[in-house]
Structure formats: C-alpha cells, structure tokens
C-alpha positions as CSV (number, residue, x, y, z in Angstrom):
1,M,16.9,-38.7,-62.5
2,R,17.4,-37.6,-59.0
3,V,19.3,-34.3,-58.6
4,G,21.2,-34.1,-55.0
5,I,21.5,-30.9,-53.2
6,P,25.1,-29.6,-53.1
7,R,27.0,-30.2,-50.0
8,S,27.8,-26.5,-49.5
9,L,24.0,-25.5,-49.8
10,R,23.1,-28.2,-47.6
11,N,25.5,-27.2,-44.8
12,A,24.5,-23.5,-45.3
13,L,20.8,-24.6,-44.8
14,I,21.7,-26.5,-41.6
15,Q,23.5,-23.5,-40.2
16,I,20.4,-21.2,-41.1
17,V,18.1,-23.3,-39.3
18,A,20.5,-24.0,-36.2
19,T,20.8,-20.1,-36.1
20,V,17.2,-19.4,-36.2
21,S,16.6,-22.1,-33.5
22,V,19.2,-20.7,-31.2
23,A,17.5,-17.3,-31.8
24,F,14.0,-18.6,-30.9
25,V,15.7,-20.2,-27.6
26,I,17.5,-17.1,-26.7
27,A,14.5,-14.7,-27.3
28,G,12.2,-17.2,-25.2
29,S,14.7,-17.3,-22.6
30,V,14.9,-13.5,-22.4
31,R,11.1,-13.1,-22.5
32,A,10.9,-15.8,-19.6
33,Q,13.7,-13.8,-17.6
34,S,11.9,-10.5,-18.3
35,S,8.6,-11.9,-17.2
36,A,9.9,-13.4,-14.1
37,E,11.7,-10.1,-13.2
38,G,8.4,-8.4,-13.9
39,Q,6.4,-10.3,-11.6
40,V,9.0,-9.7,-8.8
41,L,8.8,-5.9,-9.4
42,F,5.0,-5.9,-9.6
43,T,4.7,-7.6,-6.3
44,T,7.0,-5.3,-4.4
45,K,6.2,-2.1,-6.3
46,C,2.7,-2.2,-7.7
47,Y,0.5,-4.8,-6.1
48,S,-0.3,-2.9,-2.9
49,C,-2.6,-0.7,-5.2
50,H,-3.0,-2.4,-8.6
51,N,-4.4,-5.7,-9.8
52,I,-4.0,-7.5,-13.2
53,G,-7.4,-9.0,-14.1
54,S,-8.9,-9.0,-10.7
55,G,-10.7,-5.6,-10.7
56,D,-9.6,-1.9,-9.4
57,K,-8.1,-1.4,-6.0
58,T,-6.9,1.9,-4.8
59,G,-5.4,2.1,-8.3
60,P,-6.8,1.0,-11.7
61,D,-6.7,-2.7,-12.9
62,L,-3.8,-2.7,-15.2
63,K,-5.0,-5.5,-17.4
64,G,-4.6,-4.7,-21.1
65,V,-2.9,-1.2,-20.1
66,T,-0.2,-1.9,-23.0
67,S,-2.9,-1.8,-25.5
68,R,-4.8,1.2,-24.0
69,R,-1.6,3.4,-23.6
70,A,1.5,4.2,-25.5
71,K,4.8,2.8,-24.2
72,D,6.4,6.2,-23.9
73,W,3.4,7.5,-21.9
74,L,3.7,4.4,-19.4
75,H,7.3,4.8,-18.9
76,Q,6.8,8.8,-18.0
77,Y,3.5,8.1,-15.8
78,I,5.1,5.1,-13.9
79,Q,8.3,7.1,-13.1
80,T,6.8,10.6,-12.4
81,P,2.9,10.4,-12.2
82,T,2.4,13.7,-10.3
83,A,4.7,15.7,-12.6
84,L,2.8,14.5,-15.7
85,K,-0.5,15.5,-14.0
86,D,0.7,18.7,-13.1
87,K,1.6,19.4,-16.8
88,G,-2.0,19.0,-17.5
89,D,-1.8,15.7,-19.1
90,P,-5.5,14.8,-19.8
91,I,-5.2,11.1,-19.0
92,A,-3.1,11.6,-15.8
93,V,-5.4,14.2,-14.6
94,D,-8.4,11.8,-15.1
95,L,-6.6,9.1,-13.2
96,F,-5.9,11.5,-10.3
97,K,-9.7,12.4,-10.3
98,K,-10.9,8.7,-10.4
99,F,-8.3,7.4,-7.8
100,P,-7.8,10.3,-5.3
101,T,-7.6,8.2,-2.2
102,T,-3.9,7.4,-2.6
103,V,-1.6,9.4,-4.7
104,M,0.7,7.3,-6.7
105,P,4.3,8.0,-5.7
106,D,7.1,8.2,-8.2
107,Q,8.7,4.8,-9.0
108,P,12.6,4.9,-9.3
109,L,12.6,2.2,-11.8
110,T,14.9,1.9,-14.8
111,P,13.4,1.7,-18.3
112,T,14.4,-2.0,-18.5
113,Q,12.6,-2.7,-15.2
114,I,9.5,-0.9,-16.4
115,D,9.7,-2.9,-19.7
116,S,9.7,-6.2,-17.7
117,I,6.7,-5.2,-15.9
118,L,4.8,-4.2,-19.0
119,A,5.8,-7.6,-20.7
120,M,4.5,-9.4,-17.7
121,I,1.2,-7.4,-17.8
122,E,1.0,-8.1,-21.6
123,E,1.7,-11.8,-21.2
124,L,-1.2,-12.3,-18.5
125,T,-3.5,-10.2,-20.5
126,S,-3.0,-12.3,-23.5
127,K,-3.4,-15.4,-21.6
128,N,-6.5,-13.8,-19.8
129,Q,-4.9,-14.8,-16.5
130,P,-5.0,-12.6,-13.2
131,F,-1.8,-11.9,-11.3
132,I,-1.2,-13.7,-8.2
133,P,2.0,-13.1,-6.4
134,A,4.1,-16.2,-5.9
135,G,5.1,-15.5,-2.3
136,A,1.8,-14.2,-1.0
137,K,1.1,-16.9,1.4
138,L,1.6,-17.2,5.2
139,S,4.8,-19.0,6.7
140,R,2.4,-21.3,8.7
141,A,-1.2,-22.0,9.6
142,I,-3.1,-19.7,12.1
143,M,-3.2,-20.9,15.7
144,P,-5.7,-19.6,18.3
145,G,-3.1,-17.4,19.9
146,D,-2.2,-15.5,17.1
147,I,-5.3,-13.1,17.3
148,G,-4.2,-11.9,20.7
149,A,-0.5,-11.8,19.6
150,G,-1.5,-9.6,16.7
151,W,-3.6,-7.3,18.8
152,Q,-0.6,-6.6,21.0
153,L,1.5,-6.0,18.0
154,F,-1.2,-3.6,16.6
155,I,-1.4,-1.4,19.7
156,G,2.2,-1.5,20.3
157,R,2.3,-3.4,23.5
158,A,4.5,-5.9,21.8
159,R,7.5,-4.4,19.9
160,L,8.0,-5.2,16.1
161,E,11.2,-7.4,15.9
162,N,12.8,-5.1,13.3
163,G,12.0,-1.8,15.0
164,G,8.9,-0.9,12.7
165,T,6.2,1.6,14.1
166,A,3.3,0.1,15.7
167,C,0.2,0.0,13.5
168,I,-1.7,2.2,16.0
169,S,0.5,5.2,15.2
170,C,-1.2,5.5,11.8
171,H,-4.3,3.2,11.9
172,S,-7.2,2.5,14.0
173,I,-9.3,-0.7,14.3
174,K,-12.5,-1.4,16.2
175,D,-12.5,-1.7,19.8
176,V,-8.9,-0.4,20.0
177,G,-9.8,2.0,22.7
178,V,-11.7,5.1,23.9
179,F,-10.1,7.4,21.6
180,G,-9.3,5.0,18.8
181,G,-5.9,4.8,16.9
182,G,-4.0,6.9,14.4
183,T,-5.9,8.7,11.4
184,L,-2.9,9.2,9.0
185,G,-3.8,5.7,7.4
186,P,-7.4,4.1,7.0
187,D,-9.1,2.2,9.5
188,L,-8.2,-1.4,9.2
189,T,-11.4,-2.9,10.6
190,A,-12.5,-4.2,7.2
191,A,-9.0,-4.7,5.7
192,N,-9.7,-8.4,5.3
193,I,-12.9,-7.4,3.5
194,K,-11.3,-4.9,1.3
195,Y,-8.6,-7.0,0.1
196,R,-8.3,-10.8,-0.9
197,D,-6.0,-13.0,1.3
198,P,-3.0,-13.0,-1.2
199,E,-3.4,-9.1,-1.4
200,L,-3.3,-8.4,2.3
201,I,-0.4,-10.8,2.8
202,S,1.5,-9.2,-0.1
203,I,0.8,-5.8,1.4
204,L,2.1,-6.9,4.7
205,Q,5.3,-8.3,3.2
206,N,6.0,-5.4,0.8
207,P,3.9,-2.3,1.7
208,N,4.1,0.2,-1.1
209,F,1.9,2.8,0.2
210,P,3.9,6.1,0.4
211,T,4.2,6.4,4.1
212,M,4.5,2.6,4.8
213,A,7.1,2.2,2.2
214,T,9.3,4.9,3.8
215,V,8.6,3.6,7.5
216,F,9.2,-0.2,6.8
217,A,11.7,0.2,4.2
218,T,14.5,-1.0,6.5
219,H,12.1,-2.4,9.2
220,Q,10.2,-5.2,7.5
221,L,7.7,-7.2,9.5
222,T,8.9,-10.8,10.0
223,S,7.1,-13.9,8.7
224,E,5.7,-14.4,12.3
225,E,4.4,-10.9,12.7
226,I,2.7,-11.2,9.4
227,V,0.8,-14.2,10.7
228,K,-0.3,-12.5,13.8
229,L,-1.4,-9.4,12.2
230,F,-3.2,-11.3,9.4
231,A,-4.9,-13.5,12.0
232,L,-6.1,-10.3,13.8
233,F,-7.6,-9.0,10.6
234,Q,-9.1,-12.2,9.7
235,D,-10.8,-12.2,13.1
236,S,-11.9,-8.6,12.6
237,K,-13.5,-9.6,9.3
238,L,-15.3,-12.4,11.0
239,R,-16.7,-10.1,13.9
240,N,-17.5,-7.2,11.5
241,P,-18.6,-8.8,8.3
242,V,-20.1,-5.6,6.9
243,P,-17.7,-3.0,5.7
244,P,-18.0,0.8,6.3
245,A,-20.9,2.1,4.2
246,Q,-18.7,4.9,2.7
247,A,-15.1,4.6,2.4
248,G,-13.2,8.0,2.9
249,V,-16.2,9.7,4.9
250,I,-14.8,10.9,8.4
251,Q,-17.1,10.0,11.0
252,L,-17.2,12.4,14.1
253,D,-17.1,10.6,17.3
254,P,-19.1,12.2,20.2
255,K,-16.5,11.1,22.7
256,F,-14.0,13.6,21.2
257,F,-16.6,16.6,21.5
258,V,-17.5,15.5,25.2
259,A,-13.8,15.1,26.3
260,G,-12.9,18.5,24.5
261,V,-15.6,20.4,26.3
262,A,-14.6,18.6,29.8
263,A,-10.9,19.5,29.0
264,M,-11.8,23.2,28.2
265,L,-13.8,23.6,31.5
266,L,-11.1,22.0,33.4
267,V,-8.6,24.4,32.1
268,L,-10.8,27.4,32.6
269,A,-11.3,26.4,36.3
270,L,-7.5,25.8,36.9
271,L,-6.9,29.4,35.2
272,H,-9.4,31.0,37.6
273,L,-7.8,29.4,40.5
274,A,-4.4,30.5,39.5
275,W,-5.3,34.0,38.6
276,R,-8.0,35.1,40.9
277,N,-5.5,36.6,43.7
278,R,-3.2,37.9,41.1
279,S,-4.2,41.6,41.8
280,R,-5.2,41.1,45.2
281,G,-2.5,43.1,46.7
282,V,-2.9,46.0,44.3
283,R,-6.6,46.2,45.1
284,E,-5.9,46.3,48.9
285,E,-3.4,49.1,48.5
286,L,-6.0,51.2,46.6
287,V,-8.6,50.6,49.0
288,R,-6.3,51.6,51.9
289,R,-5.3,54.9,50.3
290,A,-8.9,55.8,49.2
291,T,-10.0,55.3,52.9
292,Q,-7.0,57.5,54.4
C-alpha cells in the first residue's frame, strides 16, 4: 500500500528547498561581488608592492596569508602597519626588518573592503592561481618612435598631460646625463627586469608607493604616456640585460667628487678676487702715518 506525502508537508519541503537554493545563489553572488571588489582594490592599493602566488616584491607574497595570520591582526596591520610595529608587535617588527626598502603606508580601507581583499586572496590561494590584474595591459602595441617619446617624458622635455612630475625629478636611468637624475626613488634602468610586464604596467597605471601615490593622485598618466614610458623601460632592459649587482647600495660617482672640488676652487678664487683689496685703504693710511 502506497502512502502519499501530505500536501502541506510537500509544500513545506518545496519551500525549504527553494529557500536554501536562493540562499546559495545569494551567497555565491555576494562572494563573487566581494572577490571582484577585492581584485580592483588589490590592483590599485596593493599590487605595486605585493604578489599573490608569484613571489616576493618590495613586500611579501600574500598567498596563504589568511591561514598564517589572524583576521583581526590583518585588519590592523593593513590599516596602520607602522603603528603596529611601533607597539612592538613581533610579526610587524619582523616584516619591517625583512622588507625595509619601502615602508608600507597606512591604507584608508574600510573593514568591508579589507574583507573583500582577503576573500580574493583566499580564493586564489585555494585555486593555486597567481594574481594577474585584469587591466594591466597596454592600450596599443609599441611603435619605434615610442622609445624616444618615452625618453622625452622621463627627462621632462615633454610635459605630462595631466600635470604630473617628470620621472627625472625622483628617478635616474642609465645615460640620463652627466649628473644623473633624482635619488628620492630607485634607479629605473632595470625596472623591466625587476617587474614582470603586467606588474610594471599596473604600477604605471596605479602607483601605490607613498611618494608616487601622493604626486600622481590627481595627475594620472594617460594610456599613451604609459605606452611610451613602458617602451623606454623595455628598451633599457634590452640594452642593459644585467640588473644592478646589489639593490639599495649607493654607488659614488667620481664625477660628483671632481665637480665638487672644481666648484670649491672656483669659489675660493672668486672670494680671493673680491676680498683681496678690502683693507687696502686702511693699510695705506697706516703706512702713511708710520712714515710721517
């Protein structure tokens, strides 16, 4: 004898299944949205210094970081890394010692935004996939004239369209001139060796190093300028395939010493010419009185 399921029970089961299905769909949609937001934030806020699954950069590779560090600690470190280090947190202190070249700036991110970044890191880690920014590609192919145009932009002979500061103000590159370029930032001769193409393009699109982030916050490079500067760095890589032997070591250029000595001798000579007759009148009067 077949016993049927009461209609009321059947309807209740259908409602439960429908509710659970909707919940799964909503949860999946929220996760996808969170992950997408995390990718955008990571590209603009983190990728200049961090990889996910492609090795350390100026900051550590963040693959698996959600399993190595507590969530609360990650939130605090991302928002105020220096303050956490100054409090004597051993993990923060160790990270600052291991990656001293670039100090991680405070990140004005909300807890929700940080959670979206962490969710994206966790998702890529579970899939064993590296992070590759979606928009990290040139707007067009490089043409022969782009190298020279990039050089003009680098040295400031051609102005950046949005009013940004010329690269030479803070950076140098091989053959830039007798006295080189600026020293506030690193020498960019090997920029295309240090960074993979997507990384370098992403840095030009969204520089998140403290000084560059401030300078270019409202003066972003145009897509054309990025193509030309990238062409310059790529050409520099081809002409200088061996990167500097020791990153971060200051090399003293003898030109500066010679120029300094020459300038000092010139200043002394000018001072001598200007002051040699300063007391002549006084001496003559003293001599005159002594001989009377």
